[in-house]
C-alpha positions as a Python dict, from the first residue, in 0.01 Angstrom:
ca = {
    (1, 'M'): (0, 0, 0),
    (2, 'E'): (287, -242, 42),
    (3, 'I'): (219, -593, 170),
    (4, 'H'): (446, -724, 445),
    (5, 'F'): (414, -1051, 635),
    (6, 'T'): (559, -1133, 975),
    (7, 'S'): (653, -1458, 1146),
    (8, 'Q'): (344, -1410, 1366),
    (9, 'D'): (128, -1396, 1052),
    (10, 'Y'): (274, -1730, 947),
    (11, 'W'): (214, -1887, 1290),
    (12, 'R'): (-150, -1773, 1277),
    (13, 'G'): (-177, -1903, 923),
    (14, 'A'): (-30, -2236, 1033),
    (15, 'V'): (-300, -2276, 1298),
    (16, 'L'): (-574, -2196, 1047),
    (17, 'A'): (-422, -2428, 785),
    (18, 'A'): (-391, -2707, 1045),
    (19, 'I'): (-759, -2668, 1133),
    (20, 'G'): (-848, -2663, 762),
    (21, 'S'): (-641, -2974, 699),
    (22, 'L'): (-821, -3159, 979),
    (23, 'I'): (-1161, -3051, 849),
    (24, 'L'): (-1078, -3169, 496),
    (25, 'A'): (-877, -3481, 585),
    (26, 'T'): (-1099, -3638, 849),
    (27, 'P'): (-1394, -3724, 623),
    (28, 'L'): (-1155, -3823, 344),
    (29, 'A'): (-1020, -4100, 567),
    (30, 'F'): (-1370, -4249, 586),
    (31, 'V'): (-1495, -4203, 228),
    (32, 'F'): (-1172, -4251, 34),
    (33, 'T'): (-1108, -4598, 170),
    (34, 'P'): (-781, -4779, 95),
    (35, 'G'): (-964, -5002, -157),
    (36, 'I'): (-1094, -4703, -350),
    (37, 'F'): (-772, -4506, -313),
    (38, 'Q'): (-566, -4798, -441),
    (39, 'K'): (-760, -4785, -769),
    (40, 'S'): (-748, -4407, -804),
    (41, 'A'): (-423, -4345, -993),
    (42, 'L'): (-590, -4195, -1300),
    (43, 'A'): (-818, -3976, -1090),
    (44, 'I'): (-526, -3862, -871),
    (45, 'G'): (-316, -3782, -1178),
    (46, 'I'): (-594, -3583, -1344),
    (47, 'S'): (-700, -3399, -1029),
    (48, 'S'): (-337, -3315, -944),
    (49, 'A'): (-285, -3172, -1292),
    (50, 'L'): (-612, -2975, -1282),
    (51, 'F'): (-579, -2834, -932),
    (52, 'W'): (-208, -2758, -927),
    (53, 'G'): (-196, -2641, -1288),
    (54, 'T'): (-478, -2397, -1219),
    (55, 'M'): (-311, -2284, -895),
    (56, 'A'): (20, -2223, -1074),
    (57, 'V'): (-136, -2015, -1351),
    (58, 'L'): (-342, -1812, -1104),
    (59, 'A'): (-47, -1763, -868),
    (60, 'F'): (187, -1647, -1141),
    (61, 'R'): (-74, -1408, -1277),
    (62, 'S'): (-194, -1277, -940),
    (63, 'F'): (131, -1260, -744),
    (64, 'W'): (396, -1190, -1007),
    (65, 'E'): (451, -833, -893),
    (66, 'I'): (470, -902, -519),
    (67, 'Y'): (651, -1238, -523),
    (68, 'Y'): (765, -1419, -837),
    (69, 'K'): (937, -1128, -1016),
    (70, 'Y'): (1199, -1123, -740),
    (71, 'L'): (1290, -1486, -810),
    (72, 'Y'): (1242, -1564, -1177),
    (73, 'P'): (1302, -1407, -1518),
    (74, 'T'): (990, -1274, -1689),
    (75, 'W'): (971, -1557, -1942),
    (76, 'M'): (917, -1807, -1656),
    (77, 'R'): (565, -1684, -1597),
    (78, 'Y'): (464, -1828, -1933),
    (79, 'L'): (583, -2174, -1829),
    (80, 'S'): (343, -2197, -1533),
    (81, 'P'): (100, -2424, -1725),
    (82, 'L'): (377, -2686, -1727),
    (83, 'D'): (309, -2733, -1357),
    (84, 'T'): (20, -2952, -1468),
    (85, 'L'): (273, -3216, -1573),
    (86, 'F'): (501, -3160, -1276),
    (87, 'Y'): (226, -3196, -1015),
    (88, 'A'): (53, -3482, -1194),
    (89, 'T'): (384, -3665, -1164),
    (90, 'I'): (426, -3563, -798),
    (91, 'G'): (69, -3670, -722),
    (92, 'L'): (115, -4008, -886),
    (93, 'G'): (445, -4062, -705),
    (94, 'M'): (286, -3981, -370),
    (95, 'W'): (-11, -4207, -454),
    (96, 'W'): (227, -4492, -544),
    (97, 'L'): (410, -4456, -214),
    (98, 'A'): (95, -4403, -5),
    (99, 'I'): (-70, -4728, -120),
    (100, 'R'): (241, -4919, -9),
    (101, 'L'): (235, -4785, 347),
    (102, 'P'): (26, -4943, 627),
    (103, 'G'): (-301, -4777, 727),
    (104, 'P'): (-526, -4527, 552),
    (105, 'S'): (-355, -4455, 220),
    (106, 'V'): (-524, -4119, 173),
    (107, 'L'): (-385, -3994, 505),
    (108, 'W'): (-36, -4105, 404),
    (109, 'F'): (-89, -3924, 74),
    (110, 'L'): (-174, -3602, 259),
    (111, 'L'): (124, -3634, 494),
    (112, 'L'): (348, -3693, 194),
    (113, 'G'): (198, -3377, 43),
    (114, 'G'): (300, -3186, 355),
    (115, 'C'): (651, -3330, 327),
    (116, 'E'): (663, -3238, -42),
    (117, 'S'): (585, -2884, 65),
    (118, 'L'): (881, -2885, 303),
    (119, 'I'): (1113, -2987, 19),
    (120, 'E'): (979, -2709, -206),
    (121, 'H'): (992, -2446, 66),
    (122, 'L'): (1336, -2547, 194),
    (123, 'F'): (1454, -2502, -165),
    (124, 'G'): (1281, -2163, -180),
    (125, 'I'): (1420, -2046, 152),
    (126, 'Y'): (1778, -2173, 129),
    (127, 'I'): (1845, -2189, -247),
    (128, 'L'): (1625, -1913, -393),
    (129, 'H'): (1648, -1703, -72),
    (130, 'I'): (1282, -1600, -83),
    (131, 'L'): (1286, -1466, 272),
    (132, 'E'): (1555, -1215, 175),
    (133, 'K'): (1469, -1136, -189),
    (134, 'V'): (1092, -1091, -163),
    (135, 'P'): (1019, -763, 18),
    (136, 'A'): (686, -889, 156),
    (137, 'L'): (868, -1178, 329),
    (138, 'R'): (1173, -998, 469),
    (139, 'G'): (1200, -1063, 838),
    (140, 'V'): (989, -1382, 834),
    (141, 'A'): (1170, -1667, 1007),
    (142, 'A'): (1209, -2001, 828),
    (143, 'T'): (1038, -2213, 1096),
    (144, 'P'): (693, -2051, 1089),
    (145, 'A'): (707, -2035, 709),
    (146, 'L'): (780, -2409, 693),
    (147, 'V'): (515, -2505, 951),
    (148, 'F'): (257, -2300, 763),
    (149, 'A'): (363, -2450, 429),
    (150, 'F'): (332, -2805, 565),
    (151, 'F'): (-32, -2759, 665),
    (152, 'E'): (-112, -2537, 366),
    (153, 'Y'): (-11, -2814, 126),
    (154, 'I'): (-209, -3072, 320),
    (155, 'V'): (-512, -2851, 255),
    (156, 'Y'): (-423, -2827, -116),
    (157, 'W'): (-361, -3202, -152),
    (158, 'A'): (-686, -3272, 37),
    (159, 'I'): (-871, -3057, -218),
    (160, 'T'): (-692, -3257, -488),
    (161, 'C'): (-813, -3581, -323),
    (162, 'W'): (-1170, -3455, -299),
    (163, 'L'): (-1156, -3369, -669),
    (164, 'A'): (-1019, -3717, -745),
    (165, 'F'): (-1292, -3875, -533),
    (166, 'A'): (-1554, -3674, -723),
    (167, 'L'): (-1406, -3788, -1055),
    (168, 'I'): (-1430, -4148, -936),
    (169, 'K'): (-1787, -4117, -812),
    (170, 'I'): (-1926, -3899, -1090),
    (171, 'I'): (-1736, -4023, -1395),
    (172, 'G'): (-1632, -4363, -1269),
    (173, 'L'): (-1258, -4310, -1311),
    (174, 'W'): (-1135, -4635, -1161),
    (175, 'R'): (-856, -4742, -1391),
    (176, 'V'): (-511, -4786, -1253),
    (177, 'I'): (-233, -4635, -1461),
}
């Protein structure tokens, strides 16, 4: 059975991801206060590496045949663990910027995560041509794919923040890098 997504699937997914992002982000704004978030660089770096590194390895293993093989040479799948370093760096960069913006830093962090998604997906759509090369995505319009990706990554970065918050509360990871 061949998998095929439509623009309508992506619009539905965007609504679900937006609801999920609200459910995850709202309590974060209250528990991950700017004072705590400002001291969370180490926890953010570690949680970003853990979450995104795990996601990359699982994605490359689970979706190679239906997605990644149309975009990358086979040897690239073995480099997926390097995403731990890439996303730790992205997470720390977003943290650094978020603590410099007015208001709840964690919410800025999540919005920056949504924007980071747009950069990645614009690259995928217009440079890698994922909507043409990947059979499961042929016919999907760019706009619903980008709207979905924005909220999807807010969910992922919120999970990363919850993991960082747990590291702070359980292990006491308070050091600033």
